[in-house]
N, CA, C and O of each residue as an XYZ file, in Angstrom:
308
protein
N      29.432    115.857    -22.919
C      30.521    115.007    -23.336
C      31.614    115.056    -22.276
O      31.904    116.110    -21.709
N      32.199    113.927    -22.025
C      33.247    113.837    -21.013
C      34.567    114.334    -21.619
O      34.853    114.085    -22.790
N      35.344    115.020    -20.828
C      36.576    115.632    -21.339
C      37.654    114.585    -21.604
O      37.630    113.486    -21.049
N      38.585    114.950    -22.454
C      39.708    114.064    -22.770
C      40.553    113.775    -21.533
O      41.082    112.674    -21.379
N      40.676    114.760    -20.658
C      41.463    114.572    -19.444
C      40.838    113.492    -18.562
O      41.544    112.666    -17.983
N      39.503    113.506    -18.466
C      38.828    112.498    -17.648
C      38.940    111.114    -18.280
O      39.118    110.122    -17.574
N      38.836    111.043    -19.603
C      39.014    109.760    -20.282
C      40.421    109.214    -20.066
O      40.605    108.023    -19.816
N      41.405    110.093    -20.164
C      42.785    109.683    -19.925
C      42.954    109.171    -18.496
O      43.655    108.188    -18.255
N      42.305    109.847    -17.560
C      42.399    109.433    -16.151
C      41.719    108.068    -15.941
O      42.234    107.231    -15.200
N      40.582    107.843    -16.580
C      39.906    106.542    -16.499
C      40.839    105.448    -16.997
O      40.975    104.404    -16.358
N      41.474    105.681    -18.126
C      42.384    104.690    -18.708
C      43.619    104.473    -17.833
O      44.080    103.345    -17.658
N      44.141    105.556    -17.292
C      45.306    105.455    -16.408
C      44.981    104.608    -15.176
O      45.764    103.741    -14.788
N      43.838    104.862    -14.573
C      43.435    104.101    -13.388
C      43.185    102.634    -13.729
O      43.508    101.752    -12.933
N      42.618    102.368    -14.892
C      42.374    100.983    -15.310
C      43.690    100.229    -15.481
O      43.797     99.070    -15.080
N      44.687    100.879    -16.070
C      46.001    100.240    -16.249
C      46.666     99.973    -14.904
O      47.236     98.905    -14.679
N      46.585    100.961    -14.014
C      47.201    100.787    -12.693
C      46.500     99.712    -11.889
O      47.135     98.993    -11.117
N      45.188     99.600    -12.068
C      44.424     98.582    -11.352
C      44.897     97.185    -11.759
O      44.965     96.280    -10.927
N      45.218     97.017    -13.027
C      45.674     95.722    -13.533
C      47.098     95.398    -13.105
O      47.449     94.229    -12.946
N      47.918     96.423    -12.917
C      49.333     96.170    -12.616
C      49.629     96.226    -11.121
O      49.963     95.206    -10.518
N      49.510     97.396    -10.524
C      49.927     97.559     -9.128
C      48.774     97.650     -8.149
O      48.984     97.572     -6.938
N      47.561     97.814     -8.648
C      46.411     97.975     -7.770
C      46.162     99.438     -7.452
O      46.999    100.300     -7.721
N      44.989     99.705     -6.871
C      44.595    101.080     -6.565
C      44.363    101.250     -5.069
O      44.008    100.308     -4.362
N      44.574    102.471     -4.614
C      44.242    102.799     -3.230
C      42.727    102.953     -3.135
O      42.037    102.989     -4.154
N      42.220    103.042     -1.928
C      40.776    103.205     -1.718
C      40.279    104.507     -2.355
O      39.201    104.540     -2.948
N      41.067    105.574     -2.230
C      40.689    106.859     -2.829
C      40.639    106.763     -4.352
O      39.738    107.307     -4.991
N      41.614    106.068     -4.919
C      41.646    105.917     -6.372
C      40.490    105.053     -6.863
O      39.951    105.295     -7.943
N      40.109    104.058     -6.087
C      38.972    103.222     -6.458
C      37.685    104.040     -6.478
O      36.852    103.870     -7.369
N      37.523    104.926     -5.500
C      36.353    105.797     -5.465
C      36.359    106.770     -6.647
O      35.323    107.021     -7.264
N      37.533    107.308     -6.951
C      37.660    108.218     -8.094
C      37.304    107.483     -9.385
O      36.581    108.014    -10.228
N      37.812    106.270     -9.535
C      37.539    105.464    -10.723
C      36.045    105.179    -10.848
O      35.482    105.278    -11.938
N      35.417    104.832     -9.762
C      33.984    104.545     -9.753
C      33.187    105.771    -10.188
O      32.267    105.663    -10.999
N      33.539    106.929     -9.649
C      32.850    108.174    -10.009
C      33.044    108.542    -11.469
O      32.096    108.944    -12.144
N      34.265    108.407    -11.955
C      34.541    108.730    -13.354
C      33.805    107.789    -14.303
O      33.261    108.217    -15.321
N      33.795    106.517    -13.963
C      33.084    105.543    -14.799
C      31.588    105.834    -14.825
O      30.955    105.746    -15.877
N      31.028    106.175    -13.686
C      29.596    106.472    -13.626
C      29.273    107.709    -14.465
O      28.270    107.734    -15.178
N      30.111    108.717    -14.379
C      29.913    109.923    -15.196
C      29.973    109.585    -16.683
O      29.160    110.068    -17.471
N      30.943    108.749    -17.059
C      31.092    108.329    -18.454
C      29.845    107.570    -18.921
O      29.335    107.829    -20.012
N      29.355    106.639    -18.104
C      28.188    105.845    -18.483
C      26.926    106.699    -18.593
O      26.119    106.489    -19.498
N      26.745    107.653    -17.690
C      25.590    108.543    -17.774
C      25.620    109.341    -19.073
O      24.595    109.514    -19.733
N      26.796    109.820    -19.428
C      26.957    110.583    -20.659
C      26.672    109.708    -21.872
O      25.984    110.131    -22.801
N      27.202    108.487    -21.864
C      27.003    107.561    -22.976
C      25.522    107.228    -23.138
O      24.995    107.259    -24.250
N      24.853    106.911    -22.033
C      23.436    106.547    -22.092
C      22.584    107.701    -22.610
O      21.674    107.490    -23.412
N      22.869    108.901    -22.163
C      22.124    110.075    -22.600
C      22.295    110.292    -24.101
O      21.322    110.538    -24.814
N      23.520    110.202    -24.568
C      23.808    110.394    -25.986
C      23.139    109.318    -26.832
O      22.570    109.612    -27.883
N      23.207    108.075    -26.375
C      22.611    106.968    -27.112
C      21.092    107.113    -27.178
O      20.484    106.848    -28.216
N      20.486    107.530    -26.079
C      19.040    107.730    -26.034
C      18.616    108.804    -27.036
O      17.603    108.652    -27.718
N      19.382    109.880    -27.124
C      19.070    110.945    -28.082
C      19.155    110.427    -29.509
O      18.328    110.785    -30.348
N      20.151    109.583    -29.793
C      20.282    109.023    -31.137
C      19.094    108.143    -31.480
O      18.545    108.233    -32.578
N      18.695    107.292    -30.544
C      17.567    106.389    -30.779
C      16.282    107.175    -31.007
O      15.459    106.793    -31.839
N      16.107    108.261    -30.279
C      14.889    109.054    -30.420
C      14.814    109.780    -31.760
O      13.756    110.292    -32.124
N      15.905    109.829    -32.487
C      15.901    110.450    -33.806
C      15.674    109.448    -34.933
O      15.720    109.814    -36.107
N      15.430    108.187    -34.582
C      15.255    107.129    -35.570
C      13.785    106.999    -35.945
O      12.907    107.047    -35.084
N      13.530    106.837    -37.226
C      12.201    106.490    -37.721
C      12.337    105.207    -38.525
O      13.276    105.051    -39.306
N      11.400    104.293    -38.333
C      11.440    103.013    -39.034
C      10.439    103.064    -40.184
O       9.274    103.416    -39.994
N      10.911    102.706    -41.383
C      10.080    102.725    -42.578
C      10.129    101.344    -43.212
O      11.206    100.768    -43.367
N       8.945    100.800    -43.587
C       8.935     99.478    -44.225
C       9.254     99.605    -45.708
O       9.499    100.702    -46.210
N       9.250     98.465    -46.407
C       9.642     98.461    -47.817
C       8.660     99.222    -48.708
O       9.008     99.570    -49.837
N       7.452     99.485    -48.232
C       6.461    100.240    -49.000
C       6.520    101.738    -48.723
O       5.759    102.508    -49.310
N       7.407    102.150    -47.847
C       7.548    103.564    -47.536
C       6.659    104.039    -46.401
O       6.572    105.238    -46.138
N       5.997    103.104    -45.725
C       5.131    103.466    -44.601
C       5.943    103.522    -43.315
O       6.797    102.673    -43.063
N       5.661    104.535    -42.513
C       6.353    104.635    -41.232
C       5.785    103.582    -40.279
O       4.575    103.520    -40.062
N       6.656    102.765    -39.720
C       6.243    101.704    -38.799
C       7.039    101.796    -37.500
O       7.356    100.783    -36.876
N       7.353    103.017    -37.110
C       8.101    103.244    -35.877
C       7.296    102.694    -34.701
O       6.107    102.991    -34.593
N       7.907    101.901    -33.817
C       7.175    101.364    -32.663
C       6.571    102.478    -31.811
O       7.137    103.564    -31.684
N       5.411    102.180    -31.231
C       4.703    103.178    -30.418
C       5.553    103.696    -29.270
O       5.514    104.885    -28.952
N       6.306    102.826    -28.659
C       7.140    103.241    -27.522
C       8.133    104.324    -27.956
O       8.332    105.304    -27.238
N       8.741    104.153    -29.102
C       9.692    105.140    -29.609
C       8.965    106.407    -30.036
O       9.448    107.510    -29.783
N       7.825    106.266    -30.672
C       7.049    107.429    -31.111
C       6.609    108.260    -29.900
O       6.642    109.490    -29.941
N       6.197    107.580    -28.824
C       5.800    108.285    -27.602
C       6.985    109.003    -26.967
O       6.835    110.114    -26.458
N       8.150    108.385    -26.993
C       9.347    109.020    -26.435
C       9.700    110.277    -27.225
O      10.130    111.276    -26.648
N       9.521    110.227    -28.530
C       9.776    111.417    -29.358
C       8.809    112.533    -28.990
O       9.205    113.694    -28.893
N       7.532    112.182    -28.785
C       6.523    113.173    -28.428
C       6.809    113.838    -27.107
O       6.634    115.049    -26.970
N       7.250    113.059    -26.122
C       7.593    113.605    -24.814
C       8.757    114.566    -24.910
O       8.771    115.615    -24.265
N       9.741    114.195    -25.727
C      10.928    115.037    -25.874
C      10.572    116.366    -26.511
O      11.124    117.398    -26.129
N       9.671    116.361    -27.463
C       9.292    117.595    -28.162
C       8.426    118.509    -27.316
O       8.377    119.716    -27.555
N       7.736    117.941    -26.318
C       6.818    118.756    -25.531
C       7.528    119.620    -24.490
O       6.889    120.466    -23.864
N       8.818    119.431    -24.292
C       9.536    120.223    -23.285
C       9.777    121.614    -23.731
O      10.369    122.405    -22.996
């Protein structure tokens, strides 16, 4: 999980970008922070999806094979 300080810095840089603009160093910092945030978000979202099971109205599991295979790979580690 990304720290509150980094989130605050992302927001601060975004506001400054809209008002006064950013220096080259600040643009690089912003790019790095955003990439870190997105990697964290994608990882967390992937874990949530891998915990999903799909069940039809008859109570039968109908989880797509792609998701079922991803669950199997995760458990084998």
